[in-house]
Structures are given as structure tokens and as C-alpha cells.
C-alpha positions in Angstrom: -28.5 22.2 271.8 -27.1 20.3 268.7 -30.8 17.5 269.3 -33.0 20.3 270.2 -31.6 22.2 267.1 -32.2 18.7 265.2 -36.0 18.4 266.8 -36.6 22.1 265.5 -35.7 21.1 262.2 -37.0 18.3 261.6 -40.9 20.1 262.8 -40.0 22.8 260.5 -39.8 19.7 258.1 -43.0 18.5 258.8 -44.6 21.3 259.5 -43.9 22.7 255.9 -44.7 19.2 254.2 -47.8 19.2 255.8 -48.1 22.9 255.3 -46.9 22.0 251.4 -48.7 18.6 251.0 -51.0 17.2 253.1 -52.9 20.4 253.6 -53.8 21.0 249.5 -54.7 17.4 249.2 -57.0 17.1 252.8 -58.0 20.9 251.9 -59.4 19.8 248.0 -60.6 16.9 249.5 -62.5 18.2 252.1 -64.1 20.6 250.1 -65.3 18.5 247.0 -66.7 16.2 249.6 -68.5 18.9 251.8 -70.0 20.8 249.2 -71.0 17.5 246.7 -72.6 16.4 250.4 -74.9 19.5 250.5 -74.7 20.7 247.1 -76.8 18.4 244.1 -74.0 20.5 242.0 -70.7 18.3 241.2 -67.5 19.7 242.8 -64.2 19.9 240.6 -60.8 21.1 241.5 -57.3 21.0 240.1 -55.5 22.0 242.8 -54.8 23.1 246.1 -51.2 25.4 246.6 -51.6 27.0 250.5 -48.6 28.3 251.7 -47.3 27.4 255.4 -44.8 30.5 255.8 -47.2 33.1 254.5 -50.6 31.7 254.8 -51.2 32.5 251.1 -54.2 29.3 249.6 -54.8 29.2 245.9 -57.5 27.3 244.5 -56.8 26.1 241.0 -60.2 25.7 238.0 -63.3 25.6 241.0 -66.1 24.7 238.9 -69.7 23.5 240.6 -71.7 21.4 237.3 -75.7 20.5 237.8 -76.8 18.8 234.8 -73.9 19.3 232.9 -73.6 22.7 233.1 -71.4 25.1 234.6 -73.3 26.9 237.0 -69.6 29.1 238.4 -66.7 28.6 238.5 -63.1 30.2 238.8 -59.3 30.2 237.6 -58.2 30.8 240.7 -58.9 31.5 243.8 -56.1 33.4 246.3 -56.4 34.1 250.2 -54.0 35.9 251.6 -53.9 35.5 255.7 -52.6 38.0 258.2 -52.2 35.6 260.8 -50.3 36.9 262.8 -52.2 40.4 263.1 -55.3 38.3 263.9 -53.3 36.5 267.0 -52.7 39.8 268.2 -56.4 41.7 267.5 -58.7 38.1 267.7 -60.1 39.0 264.7 -59.6 37.4 261.4 -57.4 39.7 259.2 -57.1 38.7 255.5 -54.4 40.7 253.2 -56.3 39.9 250.0 -58.3 38.2 248.3 -58.3 37.9 244.3 -61.2 35.3 242.0 -59.7 35.5 239.3 -61.9 34.3 235.3 -65.0 33.8 238.1 -68.0 32.5 236.4 -71.4 33.0 237.4 -74.4 30.8 235.2 -78.2 31.8 236.2 -80.9 30.7 235.1 -83.7 31.5 235.7 -86.9 28.9 234.1 -90.5 30.5 234.6 -89.6 32.6 237.8 -87.7 29.4 239.0 -83.3 30.2 239.5 -81.4 27.7 239.4 -79.2 29.0 242.0 -82.1 29.0 244.8 -82.1 25.2 244.3 -79.0 24.1 245.0 -78.5 22.5 248.7 -80.1 19.3 249.0 -83.4 18.7 251.0 -81.6 17.3 254.3 -79.2 19.5 254.4 -81.9 22.9 254.2 -83.3 22.9 257.6 -79.0 22.2 258.9 -78.8 25.1 256.9 -81.4 27.3 259.6 -79.7 26.1 262.8 -76.2 26.9 261.5 -77.3 30.6 260.5 -78.3 30.9 264.1 -75.4 29.1 265.7 -73.4 31.8 263.6 -75.3 34.6 264.3 -74.8 33.9 268.3 -71.2 32.8 268.7 -70.5 36.4 266.2 -66.6 37.3 264.8 -65.3 40.4 263.6 -63.1 40.1 260.3 -61.2 42.5 258.2 -60.2 42.4 254.7 -58.1 44.4 253.5 -58.5 44.0 249.6 -61.3 41.8 248.4 -60.5 41.5 243.8 -62.8 39.7 240.9 -61.2 39.5 237.9 -62.1 39.2 234.0 -64.5 37.8 234.9 -68.9 37.2 233.5 -71.9 36.5 234.5 -74.6 34.4 232.6 -78.5 35.6 233.3 -81.0 33.6 230.9 -84.4 34.2 231.4 -86.5 31.0 230.0 -90.7 32.6 229.3 -92.9 30.7 227.6 -90.6 28.9 225.8 -88.7 31.6 224.7 -85.2 32.0 226.0 -83.5 35.5 226.8 -80.1 35.8 228.1 -78.0 39.1 229.3 -74.4 38.8 230.0 -71.5 40.9 231.9 -68.3 40.2 231.0 -64.9 41.9 231.5 -66.4 42.4 234.9 -63.5 43.6 236.9 -64.1 44.1 240.9 -62.5 45.8 243.5 -63.1 46.7 247.4 -60.5 48.3 249.8 -61.5 47.5 254.0 -64.2 45.4 254.3 -65.4 44.0 257.6 -66.8 44.5 260.9 -63.3 44.9 262.9 -63.7 48.7 264.0 -66.5 49.0 261.0 -63.9 50.9 258.4 -65.4 52.4 255.8 -65.2 50.4 252.5 -65.0 51.2 249.5 -66.6 49.5 246.6 -65.9 49.7 242.5 -67.6 47.3 239.8 -66.2 47.7 235.6 -67.9 45.7 233.6 -69.2 45.5 230.0 -73.4 44.1 229.6 -73.4 42.3 226.5 -71.6 43.6 224.0 -70.8 47.6 223.9 -73.0 48.8 226.9 -70.2 49.7 230.2 -71.4 49.1 233.8 -69.6 51.0 236.8 -71.0 51.2 240.1 -68.6 52.8 242.8 -69.8 52.5 246.5 -68.2 53.3 250.2 -70.4 50.8 253.0 -70.5 50.6 256.8 -71.6 47.0 258.1 -73.1 48.2 261.4 -75.3 49.6 260.4 -75.3 49.2 257.7 -74.7 52.0 255.1 -74.2 52.3 251.5 -73.3 55.4 249.2 -72.9 55.0 246.3 -72.9 55.8 242.7 -74.5 53.4 239.2 -73.6 54.7 235.8 -74.7 52.9 232.4 -73.0 54.4 229.0 -75.4 52.7 225.5 -77.3 50.3 227.3 -79.7 49.0 224.3 -82.8 49.1 225.0 -83.6 45.9 222.7 -81.6 43.7 225.0 -84.2 44.8 228.2 -87.6 44.6 226.1 -86.0 40.6 224.5 -87.1 39.5 228.2 -90.3 39.1 226.7 -91.2 39.1 223.1 -94.7 38.5 223.9 -95.3 41.1 226.3 -94.2 44.3 223.3 -96.5 44.8 220.4 -93.4 46.7 218.9 -90.0 46.7 218.2 -87.2 49.2 218.7 -84.0 49.9 216.5 -80.7 48.2 217.6 -79.5 51.9 218.4 -81.7 52.9 221.0 -80.1 53.7 224.0 -79.9 54.3 227.9 -77.3 56.4 230.2 -77.8 56.8 233.4 -76.0 58.1 236.2 -77.5 57.1 239.7 -76.5 58.2 243.1 -77.8 56.1 246.0 -77.9 55.9 250.0 -78.9 53.3 251.8 -79.2 53.4 255.6 -80.6 50.8 257.4 -79.9 52.5 260.8 -83.0 52.6 262.3 -85.1 51.6 259.6 -84.9 51.1 255.9 -84.1 54.4 254.4 -83.5 54.8 250.3 -82.8 58.3 248.9 -81.9 58.6 245.6 -80.4 60.9 243.6 -80.1 60.7 239.9 -77.8 63.4 237.9 -78.8 61.4 234.6 -81.1 59.5 233.1 -81.4 59.6 228.9 -82.8 57.5 226.1 -81.1 58.3 222.9 -82.1 57.6 218.8 -85.1 55.7 219.7 -87.6 54.9 217.0 -90.8 52.5 218.4 -92.1 50.3 215.2 -95.5 48.7 215.3 -96.5 47.3 212.7 -93.7 48.2 210.4 -94.8 51.7 211.3 -92.3 54.0 212.9 -95.0 55.7 214.9 -92.1 57.7 217.3 -88.8 58.7 216.8 -86.9 60.3 219.7 -83.3 62.3 219.4 -83.0 62.1 223.1 -84.8 62.3 226.9 -83.2 63.7 229.4 -84.1 63.7 232.8 -81.5 65.5 234.5 -80.5 66.4 239.0 -83.3 64.6 239.6 -83.8 63.1 243.4 -86.5 61.2 245.5 -86.8 60.2 248.6 -88.8 57.1 249.6 -89.5 58.0 253.0 -91.4 61.2 252.6 -92.4 60.0 249.0 -91.1 63.6 246.8 -89.4 63.2 243.6 -87.9 66.7 242.7 -86.7 67.0 239.6 -84.4 69.6 237.9 -85.3 69.3 234.2 -86.8 67.2 232.1 -86.3 67.0 228.4 -87.3 65.8 225.1 -85.2 67.0 222.3 -86.4 66.4 218.4 -89.4 63.8 219.3 -91.8 63.2 215.9 -94.8 60.7 216.6 -97.4 60.0 213.8 -100.6 58.5 215.0 -103.4 57.5 213.3 -106.9 56.7 214.8 -109.5 54.7 213.7 -113.1 52.4 214.6 -111.2 50.2 216.8 -109.0 52.8 218.7 -105.3 54.5 217.6 -102.0 53.0 216.7 -100.7 53.8 219.9 -102.9 51.8 221.8 -102.0 48.2 222.8 -98.2 48.5 222.5 -98.1 46.3 225.8 -100.1 43.3 226.2 -101.4 42.7 229.8 -100.7 39.2 230.8 -104.3 37.5 232.6 -103.8 34.0 234.7 -106.4 31.9 235.3 -107.9 31.5 238.5 -106.7 35.0 239.8 -108.5 36.4 242.0 -108.8 40.5 242.2 -107.1 41.5 245.7 -107.6 45.5 246.6 -105.9 46.5 248.7 -106.8 48.6 251.8 -105.3 52.3 251.9 -104.2 54.2 254.7 -106.7 57.0 255.3 -102.7 58.3 256.8 -101.1 57.3 253.6 -99.2 60.5 252.2 -99.4 61.1 248.3 -96.7 60.9 246.2 -95.2 64.8 245.7 -93.9 66.2 242.1 -92.0 69.2 241.2 -90.3 69.7 237.8 -88.0 73.3 238.0 -87.6 72.8 234.4 -89.4 70.6 231.6 -88.2 71.4 227.9 -89.3 70.1 224.7 -87.9 70.7 221.9 -88.3 70.5 217.9 -91.8 68.7 218.3 -93.0 67.3 215.9 -96.4 65.3 215.6 -99.2 63.8 213.2 -102.8 63.1 213.6 -104.8 61.4 210.6 -108.5 60.6 212.0 -110.0 58.1 210.3 -113.0 58.0 212.0 -113.9 62.2 211.7 -112.1 61.9 208.1 -109.4 64.8 209.9 -105.5 65.2 210.4 -103.7 67.8 212.5 -99.4 68.0 211.9 -97.7 70.2 214.1 -94.2 71.3 213.4 -91.4 72.7 215.6 -93.5 72.8 218.9 -90.9 74.3 221.2 -92.2 74.9 225.5 -90.3 76.0 228.2 -92.0 75.9 231.9 -91.1 76.5 235.4 -92.1 74.7 238.0 -94.3 72.3 237.5 -95.8 71.3 241.3 -98.0 68.0 241.8 -98.9 68.5 245.4 -101.3 66.6 246.9 -103.0 65.4 243.7 -103.0 69.1 243.2 -101.2 70.5 239.7 -99.3 74.4 239.2 -96.6 76.1 237.6 -94.9 79.1 237.0 -94.9 79.5 233.7 -95.1 78.0 229.9 -93.7 80.1 227.4 -94.0 77.6 223.4 -93.4 78.2 219.7 -94.9 76.2 217.2 -93.2 76.6 213.6 -96.5 75.8 211.5 -99.7 73.8 212.5 -101.8 72.1 210.1 -105.4 71.0 210.9 -107.6 69.5 208.6 -111.3 68.0 208.0 -113.3 66.7 205.4 -116.4 64.7 207.2 -118.6 67.6 205.6 -120.5 65.9 203.5 -122.8 67.2 200.8 -125.5 65.2 198.6 -126.7 66.8 194.9 -128.7 65.0 192.3 -126.3 62.8 191.0 -124.0 62.6 193.5 -122.0 62.9 196.9 -119.1 65.2 197.0 -117.2 65.7 200.3 -115.5 69.0 200.8 -111.9 69.9 202.6 -111.7 72.3 205.5 -108.0 72.9 205.9 -106.4 76.1 207.5 -102.5 76.6 208.4 -101.6 78.3 211.6 -97.9 79.1 211.4 -95.1 81.3 213.5 -97.4 79.9 217.3 -96.1 81.9 220.1 -97.5 81.4 223.5 -96.7 82.3 226.6 -98.8 81.2 229.8 -98.2 82.4 233.4 -100.0 82.7 236.9 -100.7 87.0 237.7 -102.9 87.4 240.7 -104.2 83.2 241.9 -105.1 83.0 237.7 -103.1 82.9 234.8 -102.2 84.5 231.8 -102.6 83.2 228.8 -101.1 84.9 225.6 -100.9 83.7 221.4 -99.9 84.7 218.9 -99.7 83.1 214.8 -99.6 83.3 211.4 -102.8 81.8 209.6 -103.0 80.9 206.3 -99.9 83.1 205.2 -101.3 86.1 205.2 -103.8 86.0 208.8 -103.0 87.0 211.6 -104.6 85.5 215.0 -103.2 87.6 218.9 -105.6 86.7 222.1 -105.0 87.6 225.1 -106.3 86.0 228.0 -107.3 85.6 232.2 -108.7 82.4 233.4 -109.2 80.7 236.2 -107.7 77.3 234.5 -109.5 75.0 238.0 -112.4 76.6 237.1 -113.4 78.4 234.3 -117.4 79.1 234.7 -116.0 81.8 238.0 -113.6 83.6 236.2 -112.5 83.9 232.7 -111.9 87.1 230.5 -110.2 86.2 226.8 -110.0 88.4 223.9 -109.4 87.3 220.5 -108.6 89.6 217.3 -108.6 87.6 213.9 -107.3 89.7 210.9 -107.3 88.9 206.9 -108.4 85.3 207.1 -109.1 84.4 204.3 -112.8 83.5 204.4 -113.0 81.1 201.3 -111.4 78.6 203.4 -114.7 78.0 205.1 -116.6 77.2 201.8 -117.6 74.2 203.0 -119.2 74.9 206.3 -121.4 77.8 204.1 -121.9 75.2 201.8 -123.7 72.8 204.5 -125.2 75.1 205.8 -126.4 78.0 203.6 -126.7 76.6 200.7 -123.8 78.3 198.4 -119.9 78.3 198.4 -117.6 81.3 199.1 -115.1 82.4 197.0 -113.0 85.0 198.3 -112.8 87.7 200.6 -111.7 88.3 204.3 -112.5 88.1 207.3 -111.8 90.7 210.9 -112.7 88.6 214.0 -112.6 90.7 217.3 -114.3 88.7 220.3 -114.9 89.9 223.7 -115.7 87.1 226.3 -115.9 87.9 230.0 -117.6 85.3 232.3 -118.1 86.1 235.9 -119.8 84.0 238.5 -120.9 82.2 234.5 -123.1 84.9 234.1 -121.1 86.0 230.3 -121.3 89.4 228.8 -119.4 88.4 225.5 -119.4 90.8 222.0 -118.9 89.0 218.2 -117.4 92.2 216.0 -116.8 91.1 212.3 -115.2 92.8 209.6 -115.8 91.3 206.2 -114.7 92.5 203.5 -115.1 91.3 199.2 -116.9 88.6 200.5 -118.2 86.4 197.7 -120.8 83.2 197.5 -120.5 81.6 194.6 -123.0 78.5 193.4 -125.7 77.0 195.1 -125.4 73.8 196.9 -128.3 71.3 197.9 -128.0 71.2 201.3 -130.5 68.8 204.2 -128.9 71.1 206.9 -128.6 74.1 204.7 -131.7 77.6 205.5 -132.3 79.5 203.0 -131.3 83.3 203.6 -131.0 86.5 201.3 -127.1 86.3 201.6 -126.8 88.6 198.0 -129.3 91.0 199.1 -127.7 91.4 202.9 -124.2 91.6 201.1 -125.4 94.4 199.0 -127.0 96.1 202.1 -124.5 95.5 204.3 -121.5 96.3 202.4 -120.6 100.6 203.0 -118.7 101.6 199.9 -115.4 100.4 200.4 -117.4 96.6 200.3 -116.5 96.3 203.5 -118.8 94.5 206.9 -119.3 95.4 210.0 -121.4 93.1 211.8 -122.2 93.3 215.9 -123.4 90.8 218.0 -123.6 91.2 221.7 -124.1 88.2 223.7 -125.6 87.5 227.4 -126.2 84.6 229.6 -125.3 82.2 232.2 -123.1 79.6 230.7 -124.0 76.8 233.8 -127.9 76.9 232.1 -128.2 73.5 231.0 -130.3 75.1 228.1 -127.6 78.2 227.2 -125.4 77.8 223.7 -123.2 80.5 222.7 -123.4 78.7 219.2 -127.0 78.6 219.4 -127.2 82.0 221.1 -124.9 83.1 218.0 -126.9 81.7 214.8 -130.2 83.3 216.0 -128.9 86.6 215.8 -127.2 86.2 212.5 -130.8 85.0 211.1 -132.3 87.8 213.2 -130.0 89.6 211.1 -131.7 88.0 207.6 -134.3 88.0 208.9 -134.2 91.7 208.8 -132.0 92.0 205.5 -135.3 90.2 204.3 -138.7 91.4 205.7 -137.2 95.8 206.9 -134.3 96.2 203.7 -134.3 99.8 204.3 -134.3 100.0 208.2 -130.8 98.5 207.1 -129.4 100.3 204.4 -131.0 103.3 206.1 -128.2 102.8 209.3 -125.6 102.7 206.9 -126.5 106.1 205.4 -127.1 107.5 208.7 -130.5 107.9 207.8 -134.4 107.0 208.7 -136.0 104.0 207.4 -139.2 106.2 207.3 -137.3 108.9 205.0 -137.1 107.1 202.1 -139.5 104.5 202.2 -142.2 105.9 200.6 -142.3 109.6 198.4 -145.2 112.0 199.9 -147.3 113.7 197.3 -150.4 115.7 198.6 -154.0 115.6 196.5 -154.0 116.4 193.1 -150.5 116.2 193.3 -147.9 115.1 191.1 -145.0 117.7 190.3 -141.2 116.8 192.3 -140.8 119.8 194.5 -138.3 120.3 197.6 -140.3 117.9 199.5 -140.3 115.3 197.2 -136.5 115.6 196.0 -135.7 115.5 200.2 -136.5 111.7 199.6 -135.7 111.1 196.6 -132.1 112.6 196.9 -131.6 110.0 199.3 -132.3 107.7 197.5 -130.6 108.7 194.4 -127.5 108.4 197.2 -128.3 104.9 197.7 -128.1 103.4 194.0 -125.1 105.2 192.5 -123.3 103.7 196.0 -124.9 100.2 195.4 -125.3 99.9 191.8 -126.3 96.3 192.6 -129.4 97.5 194.1 -133.2 98.8 192.5 -136.4 100.5 193.7 -139.8 99.3 191.7 -142.7 100.8 192.8 -146.1 101.5 192.0 -148.0 104.4 190.2 -150.6 105.2 192.8 -153.2 108.3 194.1 -156.8 107.9 196.3 -159.3 107.3 193.1 -161.7 108.6 195.4 -160.1 111.9 195.6 -158.3 111.9 192.2 -157.8 111.3 188.7 -155.4 108.4 187.4 -153.1 110.1 185.5 -152.0 111.5 188.7 -150.6 108.3 189.6 -149.2 107.5 186.5 -147.2 111.6 185.9 -146.1 110.8 189.7 -144.0 107.7 189.1 -142.8 109.6 185.5 -141.8 112.7 187.2 -140.1 110.4 189.9 -138.0 107.6 187.5 -137.7 111.1 185.3 -136.0 113.5 188.1 -133.6 109.8 189.0 -132.6 109.3 186.1 -132.2 112.7 184.5 -130.9 114.6 187.6 -129.5 112.4 190.5 -127.3 110.3 187.6 -129.6 106.9 188.5 -129.0 104.0 186.1 -132.7 103.0 184.3 -132.2 99.6 185.1 -132.7 100.8 188.7 -135.7 102.2 188.4 -138.5 99.4 188.5 -142.3 101.1 188.1 -145.0 97.7 188.3 -147.7 97.4 185.3 -150.4 98.0 188.7 -151.6 101.0 190.6 -152.2 101.7 193.8 -155.5 103.2 193.8 -155.5 103.7 198.1 -153.4 106.3 199.1 -151.7 109.4 197.3 -147.8 108.2 198.4 -145.6 106.5 196.7 -144.4 103.6 198.4 -140.7 102.4 197.4 -139.3 98.9 197.6 -135.9 98.1 197.3 -134.9 95.2 194.8 -131.7 93.3 193.7 -130.5 93.3 190.8 -130.1 90.1 188.5 
């Protein structure tokens, strides 16, 4: 027994010496030799420790060096093998694998990654064969815990001799219950810092057979500049250093039948972003958020609960070369690149999008158009809409509400030519407190709009539209009240040759379109309008504007004009603006050629009652017959002091003496002045007499 005990003791000592000293020595030689033989790198290991009793292994200061750069290293590799459990259940079981202070250095030099070329050429064919053998002789394994502690990954990308760096530091990764044995669900937890302050967190549950992964990626304060720096020549703009991204993304990967990937983004957020181009800030965004997004790649479906813009300001400038928002990204053109078009499968399903809520708060938009010399400014636009659908390339939504604190539009493109120089007048109007609502109604869309125009004017519009084909059905109603006409002086100067100086406009438009047939009402109520200086314009049409104002104004200095319009808007010859303009010109022509008709209608007279004073043969006294006409004339002249009447003494030289004509004219003048209180300057008698009739015809004249 003593001899057996000595032999056993000697074997144990030999086993311990072999395990503690010889195994580490041989393992170090073999690992370095095999890696150097297989890889293009140089392998370094300080020490290897092995405990033959507990089957624990430690490899100290392991490194792979390529061209004097360390591409992979770790301070310590610890492996704890559960030997008895492995033998008992016939699988490889490991209690713990810990990699302490691992370092990975990835270099991407013009799409050539250093890790892709680590194998020596004579080893590449062997790798494929070894992989096939391993797949044939697969062996179940189970690792209770895998830990990556205090590690770091450096990624460098070289593009056109420019170097971009991003790194993961303070990297800690823990995996529990990983392996093919009994296909346990393994839990994974990764925490790291991206560059300086950005936090990365990845959590996942993984099954290997078949592969099924449920996980979440969370990124806090990822600096956008860290991403844009990877190719500086690609971008024609700069981003401020504070701009960042926050992300919470849940995902599922399933390989049971074929690859199925589902994504659910709890939050995607861009914060505090300034876009700067040519040293000018063209965009500021306080926050852009996309919340609760389901993405199903298999069904090609994206369902978004909320898209939100908070405090967005854009400053757009248009020049002859385009917008300052164009060419923000340089397109890369490679020489000898073939343009290949993918053949589309007719059965390919288009992507469907659904946005449950779109929310825009405090959008500010500034546009300066240097081509047309105009500008547009929108302050504090707030917009909310629900259930926006993009299905089979069609667009639909259920409700849209928005309000605007202020809208300012400026146009400086109206140029007038005077005798001495050229001048540019400006059209400007302010629209504020804009409130609008768009909502569906019986397969159409109801669009309501309310606003304040130029501080004291009011805009109200109620419309029912077929947004897909407005010619099929549109019911448009627009009411403007108390609008300052002086703002339109630019256009009156160009088209009428006169400037406007004051006055208020009420406008009532009612447009009904059915199957391209238009019936429209254009009602204008103009109060206290005043024309001032004449302006020389090659586009102006000479019209009796002053006479028209006097004739059309009622006792309260109000002009009421109704211009009905009808026609088929599908007719290529149809032009609404031309029809309205023609109607206006017809009205002005009527003022010039038939002023009695215009003024009579305002006083509920007929034209025939006032355009002539009737006398019988040899009659010259003012009798009740003449008084009926003259009383109406007096009513007109007393209410419109800017008007006068002029007439000629008339007689029939074949039947009467000329003295009758003179007495008739003087008696008319005397009656109007003395009996009816008409101002003497409003009565104008021509020097020449009419010798063909007894009646005296009257003409309306605008007094200077």
C-alpha cells in the first residue's frame, strides 16, 4: 500500500508540475508558433498560468502586432473550464471566460480593412477545409459567463488621405448562458462610451438554434459631428459641436425559416442642431423626435406613432444658381462607372407608411428670393395632424390643424419707368394669427382658414375640396374685410397708371366648380378710395378712374361691385384673371360711355329719366314736367359735389326762334341753383347752341 501511495503521490506531483509549469510553457510556444504561422501578425504573450486542479487558465498581456501597430491585445484572458460537468454531460462547459482590458484596432484604408487580410496566403485554402470539417464534427458547448472588461475598440477610416477616427472605450460586455447545449436563452449586456461622452448600451436575449435575437440598442448624446467627420469632402456644410442624437431601438432577428428582421424604435431624437453653410446658419433645430416606430422589413411596413419638430428655423436664399440648401452633399462620380438599372419585379410590394401624429411647434421660415426680388417670413407656425397614410404610393390624412403667429410676404419685382429714371415699388403685407383646419368630409377635404391681415384686416375662408382633382369638385369661399387698399399701390401703378393713397376693401369670393364648370361671384366693397399721382407705365391702360370713383360711390363713399364669372376651367383658352380683368374694363367703359346709366342705377332711376330735359315747341318755362327730371339731377349733384352737368341751349330752328333756347338753358340753371340749392359751379352751359331739337341733352362732367 505504501508503494502504491508513493506512486500515486509521485504521479500527482508530476501532474501538478506538468500542469503548473510544463503546460503553460508548451502552450505559450504552441500558441505563438501557430498564430505566427497562420497570421501575418507577430504574436506576443508575457505569461500563461494554468491550474490543473481547477482547470483555470490565465494568459497575460497577449498582443497581435502588424507593421509595428498593435491591432489586438488584452491584459488578461481568464478561462474556467467545468471539466467534470463536461465529461458527465458530454459537451464542453465553461464556467467563465473573462477578457480584461481588451483592445481592438480596426483600420479601413479606402475600403481595405486590416482584419480582412490577417491570414497568410497559404492558410486561406486550409481555412475553408477546416471549417467544413468542424461543421461535420460539431460539438455542443455551453459557457455560463463571458465577460469583456474595461476594453477599447479603435476604428480608423482613411478616405482620400483624410483620416477619420471613432472609438469605443470603457467597454464592458457580459454574456450569460451562451451555447448550443440545450439551446438556452443567453442574456447579453454591453455598455460603452463612444469617443468622449456618448453612451452606448446594448441588451439582448439570444438563442442559437435557430438563431433568434431580441434586443435593445440605446445611444445617449451621440455627437453628429463624430459621424460626419468620416468623409469631410462629402458634405458642404458644418454642424455645431453640441448637436447630438439619442436612440432607443428594439430589434428582433429570426432565422428560423429565412431572415426576418423587425425593428421598433422607442425613440429617435436629434437635438440642438445648427446647419452652417458658407459661414451662414441656414437651419436651427432644437429637437426632432420620432417616437414608437414599428418597422417590418418582411411586410415592408413602417408605422410611426409620432413625428415631432420643436423650434425649427430655416433661412433659405434663392439665387440664379439655386438655393443655399442645394448641393449640401457632394455626389461622388467614379470614372468608368457603368450605370446599371435594376429590373423591378412587378410583384415587388411598395413600402407602406403610416404616421399617427405629426406635430410641428414653433416653425420659423425665412425666404429671400433674389431672382424675383421677393421674400417670405413665417413666424411660429404650429401644426398638428393625425393618421397620415402613404399606401401604394397614395397619400391620405384625417385631420390637420395649424396656426401661425405671423406671416410676412414681400415682393419687389414691380418696376416702373419714369421720364428720368427707373423706380422699384414694393408690395408688402403682413398676415398674422393664422388658424387653419383641414379635415375629411364625405370623401372630400374641408379647409378652413382664419387670419388677421395688416393688423386691422380680417381673412376668413371656408372651402370644400377634392384634393386629388379640384376640377371635379371645389367649393371655395373667401371673405376679406377692412383690407388696406394702399398696399396695392404697386399694382395699380403698373396696370392703371395711378397710385393709391388710402381706402379699405371688403372682398367676398364664392367659387363653385363641378366637373370643370365654374360659377363664381366676385363681390368688392371699396370704401374711401383715393387715387393720387399718375405714374408712367408701359403696361397701364388709360381709364376714367376718377369719374368712376365719383359715379360708383354712394353717399357713404362706398363702391359696391359684383363681377360674376363662369366658364369651363379645362378649356385651354380659359383664364380666370383675364375674365375678371375684362369684366372690370367693361365696367370702366360703361362709366366712360354711359355715365347716366351708372349713376341712375345708384339712385334707383332709369337712365332716360335724367339724361335729357324735355320741352315742347316754343316752351321755355320750368313746368312740373321739367321739374321731375331736374329734381333728380339736383339730388345727384347735391350728393356728389365732384360732379357737374354741362349742356347746350337747344331749339329747332325750323320751328322756333333761337331766344327759346337761351331761355330754356338759363331757366334750368336758375331752377337748380335757386330752387334746389345746387352749387353754381356744377352747372356748365356750352357757348354753342344745338339747332336741331327742343329737348336739352345733359352730360355728366367731373369737376377739377
